[in-house]
FIVEXFI-377082 format. One record per residue: x, y, z of N, C-alpha, C, O in turn. Coordinates in nm, 3 decimals. Layout:
! residues N
REC       nu       nv       nw      cau      cav      caw       cu       cv       cw       ou       ov       ow
REC        X        Y        Z        X        Y        Z        X        Y        Z        X        Y        Z
...
This chain:
! residues 121
REC       nu       nv       nw      cau      cav      caw       cu       cv       cw       ou       ov       ow
REC   -1.620   -1.853    1.097   -1.645   -1.769    1.218   -1.547   -1.642    1.192   -1.430   -1.662    1.159
REC   -1.596   -1.520    1.207   -1.510   -1.415    1.218   -1.480   -1.350    1.337   -1.569   -1.333    1.421
REC   -1.353   -1.308    1.357   -1.324   -1.242    1.477   -1.333   -1.101    1.473   -1.284   -1.040    1.378
REC   -1.403   -1.033    1.583   -1.414   -0.890    1.576   -1.300   -0.818    1.630   -1.246   -0.853    1.735
REC   -1.259   -0.715    1.559   -1.146   -0.645    1.615   -1.196   -0.544    1.735   -1.312   -0.515    1.761
REC   -1.089   -0.503    1.795   -1.114   -0.408    1.918   -1.193   -0.282    1.881   -1.281   -0.235    1.954
REC   -1.158   -0.233    1.770   -1.224   -0.105    1.705   -1.358   -0.143    1.662   -1.445   -0.060    1.691
REC   -1.395   -0.244    1.603   -1.531   -0.290    1.560   -1.602   -0.307    1.676   -1.715   -0.258    1.677
REC   -1.560   -0.368    1.782   -1.631   -0.387    1.896   -1.669   -0.251    1.965   -1.780   -0.232    2.015
REC   -1.577   -0.167    1.963   -1.583   -0.037    2.027   -1.695    0.040    1.943   -1.778    0.106    2.007
REC   -1.702    0.035    1.814   -1.794    0.106    1.737   -1.940    0.052    1.771   -2.035    0.131    1.780
REC   -1.954   -0.087    1.789   -2.070   -0.143    1.825   -2.129   -0.096    1.951   -2.249   -0.075    1.965
REC   -2.037   -0.080    2.044   -2.077   -0.041    2.181   -2.120    0.113    2.169   -2.215    0.155    2.235
REC   -2.045    0.199    2.082   -2.075    0.331    2.064   -2.222    0.347    2.015   -2.296    0.429    2.069
REC   -2.260    0.276    1.919   -2.375    0.283    1.859   -2.498    0.251    1.952   -2.604    0.313    1.951
REC   -2.467    0.141    2.033   -2.559    0.100    2.132   -2.584    0.215    2.234   -2.698    0.247    2.267
REC   -2.468    0.277    2.282   -2.488    0.391    2.374   -2.560    0.508    2.330   -2.641    0.567    2.402
REC   -2.528    0.548    2.197   -2.583    0.674    2.130   -2.723    0.668    2.099   -2.792    0.766    2.072
REC   -2.768    0.530    2.105   -2.928    0.531    2.071   -3.002    0.578    2.188   -3.115    0.626    2.175
REC   -2.938    0.566    2.315   -3.013    0.617    2.443   -2.968    0.747    2.493   -3.027    0.801    2.586
REC   -2.860    0.804    2.431   -2.788    0.925    2.486   -2.807    1.038    2.394   -2.790    1.015    2.274
REC   -2.840    1.154    2.430   -2.847    1.273    2.340   -2.811    1.393    2.433   -2.844    1.401    2.551
REC   -2.742    1.479    2.366   -2.709    1.610    2.442   -2.802    1.726    2.397   -2.807    1.752    2.276
REC   -2.872    1.794    2.481   -2.963    1.905    2.464   -2.877    2.041    2.479   -2.756    2.047    2.504
REC   -2.964    2.145    2.457   -2.901    2.284    2.469   -2.870    2.302    2.617   -2.767    2.359    2.654
REC   -2.963    2.251    2.707   -2.951    2.278    2.844   -2.857    2.183    2.901   -2.793    2.222    2.999
REC   -2.836    2.065    2.857   -2.737    1.988    2.925   -2.664    1.902    2.797   -2.707    1.791    2.765
REC   -2.566    1.954    2.741   -2.500    1.903    2.622   -2.424    1.777    2.650   -2.417    1.735    2.766
REC   -2.367    1.713    2.551   -2.290    1.603    2.568   -2.138    1.610    2.573   -2.082    1.671    2.481
REC   -2.066    1.556    2.665   -1.916    1.558    2.678   -1.862    1.434    2.605   -1.880    1.326    2.660
REC   -1.806    1.438    2.504   -1.755    1.327    2.430   -1.610    1.306    2.440   -1.540    1.406    2.420
REC   -1.550    1.189    2.469   -1.420    1.163    2.484   -1.365    1.073    2.372   -1.425    0.970    2.342
REC   -1.250    1.110    2.308   -1.207    1.025    2.211   -1.052    1.003    2.246   -0.987    1.103    2.278
REC   -0.992    0.883    2.243   -0.857    0.866    2.268   -0.790    0.790    2.154   -0.835    0.685    2.108
REC   -0.682    0.848    2.114   -0.594    0.783    2.004   -0.466    0.727    2.088   -0.451    0.740    2.209
REC   -0.382    0.668    2.003   -0.247    0.622    2.062   -0.159    0.748    2.094   -0.068    0.736    2.177
REC   -0.178    0.856    2.039   -0.099    0.976    2.062   -0.162    1.085    2.157   -0.095    1.149    2.237
REC   -0.292    1.098    2.142   -0.369    1.211    2.202   -0.493    1.166    2.274   -0.535    1.051    2.263
REC   -0.557    1.265    2.354   -0.683    1.242    2.412   -0.762    1.375    2.377   -0.716    1.486    2.404
REC   -0.886    1.355    2.316   -0.964    1.465    2.276   -1.087    1.471    2.352   -1.136    1.364    2.389
REC   -1.146    1.582    2.380   -1.279    1.597    2.448   -1.350    1.724    2.384   -1.294    1.831    2.359
REC   -1.480    1.693    2.362   -1.561    1.807    2.309   -1.688    1.811    2.367   -1.736    1.708    2.415
REC   -1.749    1.917    2.371   -1.886    1.939    2.408   -1.980    1.961    2.308   -1.964    2.060    2.237
REC   -2.084    1.880    2.287   -2.169    1.881    2.168   -2.315    1.905    2.197   -2.366    1.844    2.291
REC   -2.389    1.991    2.121   -2.526    2.005    2.138   -2.598    1.940    2.015   -2.607    1.989    1.902
REC   -2.649    1.817    2.060   -2.702    1.741    1.949   -2.839    1.789    1.878   -2.883    1.749    1.771
REC   -2.889    1.873    1.954   -3.020    1.944    1.893   -2.990    2.044    1.777   -3.066    2.057    1.680
REC   -2.873    2.114    1.795   -2.834    2.201    1.698   -2.727    2.131    1.592   -2.703    2.177    1.481
REC   -2.672    2.017    1.645   -2.562    1.959    1.566   -2.435    2.029    1.558   -2.367    2.030    1.455
REC   -2.398    2.097    1.684   -2.289    2.182    1.692   -2.190    2.146    1.805   -2.227    2.097    1.911
REC   -2.070    2.171    1.777   -1.967    2.152    1.879   -1.952    2.294    1.946   -1.934    2.397    1.881
REC   -1.963    2.288    2.088   -1.976    2.409    2.167   -1.836    2.436    2.204   -1.799    2.553    2.194
REC   -1.749    2.346    2.246   -1.628    2.352    2.289   -1.538    2.222    2.270   -1.593    2.112    2.271
REC   -1.411    2.231    2.254   -1.325    2.122    2.228   -1.186    2.155    2.269   -1.143    2.269    2.252
REC   -1.111    2.059    2.323   -0.973    2.066    2.356   -0.917    1.926    2.346   -0.992    1.828    2.340
REC   -0.778    1.916    2.344   -0.712    1.789    2.352   -0.574    1.797    2.404   -0.530    1.907    2.439
REC   -0.496    1.681    2.413   -0.366    1.712    2.476   -0.276    1.792    2.369   -0.190    1.874    2.401
REC   -0.309    1.754    2.233   -0.239    1.820    2.122   -0.256    1.979    2.144   -0.158    2.053    2.145
REC   -0.373    2.019    2.159   -0.391    2.175    2.180   -0.328    2.221    2.302   -0.284    2.336    2.305
REC   -0.317    2.139    2.410   -0.256    2.174    2.537   -0.090    2.183    2.509   -0.027    2.276    2.558
REC   -0.031    2.090    2.434    0.093    2.090    2.405    0.137    2.219    2.333    0.236    2.286    2.363
REC    0.048    2.244    2.233    0.081    2.363    2.148    0.078    2.490    2.237    0.152    2.584    2.208
REC    0.004    2.496    2.336   -0.029    2.607    2.423    0.094    2.601    2.524    0.109    2.700    2.596
REC    0.180    2.499    2.535    0.290    2.506    2.616    0.260    2.438    2.753    0.340    2.449    2.846
REC    0.145    2.369    2.764    0.120    2.307    2.888    0.217    2.179    2.918    0.228    2.090    2.834
REC    0.277    2.176    3.028    0.356    2.064    3.070    0.278    1.937    3.109    0.174    1.952    3.174
REC    0.316    1.826    3.077    0.249    1.691    3.121    0.132    1.673    3.027    0.056    1.582    3.063
REC    0.103    1.728    2.930   -0.008    1.693    2.837    0.027    1.593    2.739    0.057    1.619    2.623
REC    0.022    1.465    2.796    0.056    1.352    2.702   -0.058    1.253    2.713   -0.145    1.276    2.798
REC   -0.068    1.148    2.638   -0.158    1.044    2.623   -0.157    0.955    2.749   -0.132    0.835    2.733
REC   -0.180    1.000    2.864   -0.182    0.908    2.985   -0.290    0.979    3.083   -0.359    1.076    3.052
REC   -0.290    0.914    3.205   -0.390    0.961    3.295   -0.370    1.111    3.332   -0.469    1.182    3.351
REC   -0.252    1.156    3.343   -0.221    1.285    3.380   -0.272    1.385    3.272   -0.326    1.492    3.299
REC   -0.247    1.336    3.140   -0.291    1.439    3.045   -0.449    1.423    3.024   -0.516    1.516    2.979
REC   -0.499    1.311    3.056   -0.663    1.311    3.063   -0.721    1.388    3.154   -0.828    1.444    3.127
REC   -0.656    1.403    3.284   -0.695    1.495    3.376   -0.687    1.647    3.350   -0.767    1.725    3.401
REC   -0.584    1.686    3.264   -0.563    1.819    3.215   -0.669    1.856    3.132   -0.730    1.963    3.143
REC   -0.699    1.747    3.024   -0.801    1.771    2.920   -0.929    1.794    2.992   -0.998    1.892    2.963
REC   -0.968    1.703    3.092   -1.091    1.730    3.170   -1.101    1.866    3.240   -1.207    1.929    3.239
REC   -0.986    1.912    3.304   -0.991    2.037    3.368   -1.016    2.165    3.265   -1.081    2.267    3.291
REC   -0.951    2.136    3.148   -0.950    2.246    3.037   -1.103    2.257    2.964   -1.160    2.360    2.927
REC   -1.147    2.129    2.956   -1.277    2.127    2.890   -1.400    2.184    2.985   -1.502    2.233    2.938
REC   -1.373    2.171    3.128   -1.464    2.221    3.217   -1.457    2.362    3.226   -1.560    2.427    3.250
REC   -1.331    2.426    3.207   -1.306    2.567    3.210   -1.368    2.632    3.091   -1.428    2.739    3.101
REC   -1.352    2.566    2.972   -1.414    2.610    2.832   -1.578    2.618    2.857   -1.648    2.711    2.819
REC   -1.623    2.507    2.925   -1.773    2.499    2.932   -1.822    2.605    3.032   -1.926    2.664    3.003
REC   -1.758    2.637    3.145   -1.789    2.744    3.237   -1.786    2.887    3.152   -1.869    2.975    3.177
REC   -1.692    2.902    3.061   -1.691    3.027    2.989   -1.815    3.046    2.905   -1.855    3.160    2.882
REC   -1.882    2.933    2.856   -1.989    2.929    2.787   -2.126    2.919    2.868   -2.237    2.906    2.816
REC   -2.100    2.927    2.997   -2.210    2.912    3.102   -2.279    2.772    3.096   -2.401    2.760    3.106
REC   -2.192    2.663    3.080   -2.242    2.525    3.087   -2.196    2.473    3.221   -2.075    2.477    3.247
REC   -2.286    2.424    3.310   -2.251    2.359    3.423   -2.292    2.215    3.433   -2.251    2.148    3.528
REC   -2.372    2.161    3.338   -2.415    2.021    3.360   -2.397    1.956    3.221   -2.448    2.007    3.121
REC   -2.326    1.847    3.217   -2.329    1.772    3.082   -2.362    1.626    3.089   -2.367    1.578    3.202
REC   -2.385    1.551    2.989   -2.407    1.419    2.980   -2.267    1.364    2.927   -2.212    1.412    2.828
REC   -2.213    1.257    3.002   -2.078    1.210    2.963   -2.099    1.098    2.886   -2.169    1.003    2.923
REC   -2.035    1.105    2.764   -2.019    0.998    2.649   -1.883    0.939    2.625   -1.797    0.992    2.554
REC   -1.871    0.826    2.690   -1.747    0.755    2.686   -1.708    0.703    2.549   -1.599    0.649    2.534
REC   -1.795    0.719    2.449   -1.766    0.684    2.325   -1.731    0.536    2.296   -1.653    0.508    2.204
REC   -1.785    0.447    2.370   -1.769    0.309    2.359   -1.634    0.264    2.421   -1.600    0.147    2.407
REC   -1.560    0.343    2.483   -1.446    0.302    2.564   -1.493    0.246    2.710   -1.598    0.281    2.763
REC   -1.413    0.168    2.759   -1.430    0.115    2.891   -1.406    0.241    2.987   -1.310    0.315    2.965
REC   -1.494    0.264    3.091   -1.487    0.367    3.200   -1.365    0.340    3.282   -1.378    0.296    3.396
REC   -1.249    0.363    3.233   -1.122    0.318    3.310   -1.019    0.398    3.257   -1.024    0.442    3.142
REC   -0.905    0.424    3.353   -0.793    0.482    3.300   -0.811    0.618    3.244   -0.868    0.707    3.308
REC   -0.757    0.638    3.114   -0.748    0.763    3.064   -0.891    0.838    3.051   -0.903    0.958    3.076
REC   -0.984    0.765    3.014   -1.133    0.806    2.993   -1.194    0.856    3.138   -1.271    0.951    3.151
REC   -1.148    0.779    3.235   -1.200    0.806    3.378   -1.127    0.934    3.420   -1.189    1.021    3.482
REC   -0.994    0.949    3.386   -0.920    1.051    3.425   -0.983    1.187    3.366   -0.979    1.290    3.433
REC   -1.041    1.185    3.241   -1.093    1.304    3.171   -1.211    1.337    3.255   -1.231    1.454    3.288
REC   -1.299    1.232    3.294   -1.423    1.261    3.371   -1.391    1.318    3.513   -1.453    1.414    3.560
REC   -1.294    1.254    3.577   -1.260    1.309    3.715   -1.187    1.452    3.709   -1.201    1.530    3.803
REC   -1.115    1.483    3.605   -1.067    1.606    3.580   -1.177    1.738    3.562   -1.167    1.850    3.612
REC   -1.282    1.686    3.476   -1.391    1.775    3.460   -1.469    1.796    3.588   -1.503    1.910    3.621
REC   -1.501    1.689    3.663   -1.581    1.688    3.791   -1.501    1.779    3.892   -1.562    1.851    3.971
REC   -1.376    1.774    3.887   -1.286    1.821    3.984   -1.293    1.987    3.967   -1.293    2.068    4.059
REC   -1.298    2.014    3.833   -1.315    2.166    3.799   -1.445    2.220    3.786   -1.466    2.331    3.735
REC   -1.548    2.133    3.839   -1.675    2.198    3.858   -1.790    2.164    3.777   -1.902    2.211    3.798
REC   -1.760    2.073    3.674   -1.860    2.024    3.578   -1.937    1.918    3.638   -1.877    1.825    3.693
REC   -2.078    1.922    3.631   -2.159    1.822    3.683   -2.210    1.717    3.582   -2.261    1.752    3.476
REC   -2.196    1.598    3.612   -2.247    1.495    3.525   -2.374    1.435    3.563   -2.423    1.346    3.493
């Protein structure tokens, strides 16, 4: 009997979710990835196979943003920034891809920050 690691369980959930979900040109996919150090978000058009916009707490720290750490506050900042970048590209509606993570804590903070900045899910 083998024990599944947290990461392999997340990968299985991710594959199961991605079978049903796809981002189009009219409504691209907002993907969240979290590591131990940073939170990343990108908007992807699956039809073209291209990333439209991307940001992270790492990019925000380099830009001098205060409070951009791998916590809920940093997640909210990443959500607001990705929504700002999406509006610049005239994207108002996205499909939220939690990437196999539980919709809680930092992942939820990214979604809430993006919604607060005017992005529709």
